C-alpha positions, 0 to 999 in steps of 0.5 A: 772082232774090230772093224779094221782087223783085216784092213790094209792102208796105203798112205802117202804124204806130200810136202805140197799140194801135188797136181797128181797122185801117183804111187809105186806098183808092180805088174806081172803077167797072168801066166806066171807069178814067178815072172819078174815084176815090172815096177812102175808108177800108177796115177790114181784117176777118179775120172777113169772108169777102168784101169789102164796101162800104156802100150809100152807096159803091155809090150814089156809084159808081152800081154795079148789082148783078150778083146777090144772095147770102146773107151771114151776120152777127151778125143772121143771113143776109140777101140782099145785092147783089153788085157789081163794082168796081176797088179801088186800095190805095196801096203795093199796087196795083190789084185789078180786077173785084172782086166785093164785097157791099153791106152797111150795116155802118157805122151811123155816118153821119160815118164815113169807112170805106166798105169792108171788106177781107175774107179774099177779099183778105187770103188773097192775101198775108201779113197781120201785126199786131204789138204791143209797147211800146203800139205796133202795126205792121200790114203786108200784103205781096203776093204772099205769102212763100214762107217762112212766118212762124212766131212760135214760131221767134222768141226772146223777149228 
């Protein structure tokens, strides 16, 4: 059986070098998958240990905290609600019963980014960001490859 027979890949190409990588996602409440999915965008953040959603999204989904924990950031450590949500990423599938922090990380009220995908999810696959000729290619594949990606093994033209 080939290594990638059950592999799912999210691939996004940008005609420039973006300052952030955000992709479409859908969030559902845990109580029922029949609930209307809430579309939003998620920022892929390798500096975040845990995935998070905004208070706006937590309220929209009527999520109840299961506990609080200290989350550290640029402004120190703050007690933060933890909620459980189902996440669906097009091309990758569903992540059920995902524990996420509720954090006011987005000060722009007009932004459509209401989730951060942190290392708790990024570590489940291969995360690749490649820049060249003023273009950026982002891809994420799961499950991770059995062969490690080693850029030092790639010859320069």
